[in-house]
C-alpha positions as CSV (number, residue, x, y, z in Angstrom):
1,M,75.6,22.7,24.2
2,K,78.3,21.1,22.2
3,L,77.3,19.8,18.8
4,E,78.4,17.0,17.7
5,L,80.8,16.5,14.8
6,T,79.9,13.6,13.3
7,K,76.8,15.4,12.4
8,L,78.2,19.1,10.9
9,M,81.2,17.9,8.7
10,D,80.2,18.9,4.9
11,P,78.9,16.4,2.7
12,G,82.1,14.5,0.7
13,S,84.4,16.3,3.7
14,R,86.1,13.3,5.4
15,L,85.8,12.6,9.1
16,T,89.3,11.7,9.9
17,E,91.0,10.5,13.1
18,Q,93.4,13.7,13.0
19,R,90.1,16.0,12.4
20,A,88.7,14.0,15.4
21,L,91.4,14.4,17.3
22,I,91.8,18.2,17.3
23,Y,88.1,18.5,17.3
24,K,87.8,17.0,20.8
25,I,90.5,19.0,22.1
26,I,88.9,22.3,21.2
27,S,85.4,20.5,22.6
28,D,87.0,19.1,25.6
29,G,89.9,21.8,26.5
30,G,87.8,23.4,29.1
31,Q,89.6,26.6,28.0
32,H,90.3,28.8,24.8
33,L,93.5,27.1,23.3
34,D,95.5,28.1,20.6
35,A,96.4,26.6,17.6
36,D,100.4,25.4,19.2
37,E,98.2,24.7,22.5
38,I,96.0,22.2,20.2
39,Y,99.0,20.8,18.4
40,S,100.9,19.8,21.9
41,R,97.7,18.0,22.9
42,A,97.7,16.5,19.8
43,R,100.8,15.3,19.5
44,Q,100.5,13.4,22.8
45,K,97.8,11.4,21.6
46,S,99.3,10.9,17.9
47,A,103.0,11.3,16.8
48,R,101.9,11.6,13.6
49,I,100.0,15.0,13.0
50,S,101.9,18.1,12.2
51,L,101.5,21.6,12.8
52,A,99.9,22.3,9.5
53,T,97.6,19.5,9.2
54,V,96.2,21.7,12.9
55,Y,96.2,24.9,10.9
56,R,94.1,23.3,7.9
57,T,91.8,21.6,9.9
58,L,90.8,25.0,11.6
59,Q,90.7,26.4,8.8
60,K,88.4,23.8,7.3
61,F,86.4,24.0,10.7
62,K,86.1,27.8,10.7
63,Q,84.6,27.3,7.2
64,M,82.2,24.5,8.2
65,G,81.1,27.1,10.8
66,I,81.5,24.3,14.2
67,I,84.1,26.6,15.9
68,D,84.8,30.2,16.3
69,E,88.1,31.8,16.1
70,L,88.5,33.9,19.2
71,H,90.7,37.7,19.3
72,F,92.0,38.4,22.3
73,G,94.3,41.4,21.7
74,Q,97.0,38.9,21.4
75,E,99.2,37.8,18.2
76,H,98.2,34.4,18.0
77,H,93.9,33.6,17.7
78,H,92.4,31.4,20.2
79,Y,89.3,28.9,19.6
80,E,86.5,27.0,20.6
81,T,83.5,25.3,19.5
82,R,80.6,26.7,18.0
83,Q,77.9,27.3,20.9
84,E,74.1,27.9,20.8
85,G,73.2,31.5,21.8
86,E,76.2,34.0,22.5
87,H,77.9,34.2,24.9
88,Y,81.4,37.1,25.5
89,H,84.6,37.2,27.6
90,L,86.6,38.4,30.4
91,V,90.5,38.1,29.4
92,C,92.9,39.1,32.3
93,R,95.6,40.9,31.0
94,S,98.1,39.8,33.4
95,C,97.7,35.5,33.0
96,G,95.4,35.7,30.1
97,K,92.6,33.4,31.6
98,V,89.6,33.8,30.0
99,I,86.4,33.6,31.4
100,E,82.7,33.0,29.7
101,F,79.5,34.9,30.4
102,T,76.3,36.1,29.0
103,Y,74.3,39.3,30.0
104,P,70.5,39.4,29.2
105,L,70.6,43.2,28.3
106,S,73.1,42.2,25.3
107,S,70.1,41.4,23.5
108,K,68.6,44.6,24.3
109,I,71.7,46.9,23.5
110,K,71.8,44.9,20.1
111,K,68.4,45.5,18.9
112,D,68.2,49.2,20.0
113,V,71.6,49.4,17.6
114,M,70.1,47.6,14.8
115,E,66.7,50.1,15.4
116,A,69.1,53.5,15.7
117,R,71.5,52.9,12.9
118,D,69.4,50.4,10.7
119,F,71.9,47.9,10.6
120,K,71.4,44.4,10.3
121,I,73.9,42.7,13.3
122,V,74.0,38.7,12.8
123,G,77.0,38.4,15.6
124,A,78.4,40.2,18.4
125,E,81.8,39.5,19.9
126,V,82.6,41.5,23.3
127,N,86.0,40.7,25.0
128,M,86.4,43.2,28.0
129,T,89.9,43.2,29.5
130,G,91.4,43.3,33.2
131,Y,92.8,41.6,36.1
132,C,91.1,38.2,37.3
133,R,90.9,37.5,41.3
134,R,94.3,35.9,41.4
135,C,95.7,38.4,39.9
136,R,94.8,41.5,41.3
137,K,95.9,39.6,44.7
């Protein structure tokens, strides 16, 4: 479920037009976008936005906990809006396509690992790499 940005802004933080645009691009993106892709889409809607503004806004949103920065084994990061519940990613090594999935067994694995290692897990990031159907053909 997507969260409404105005309800998530820190007290004292301004919801500028540029911040709202960047959040909308990420939440409506339909895929995991990197900063350059976010900037490119933002420039199509607002010529006054800079790449530096995109990076500052991404850092601000990360600090606020409203987006997640994802590492898919590439030199750059991808971003998605924070979602309720955990989900994981399949990443195609050929075309870069990212497929989200959930798996109920992950809860059991986390519970077993916490008990076996006396470790409090607060989050899990699972990225599996391989080749999507289209790239295997």
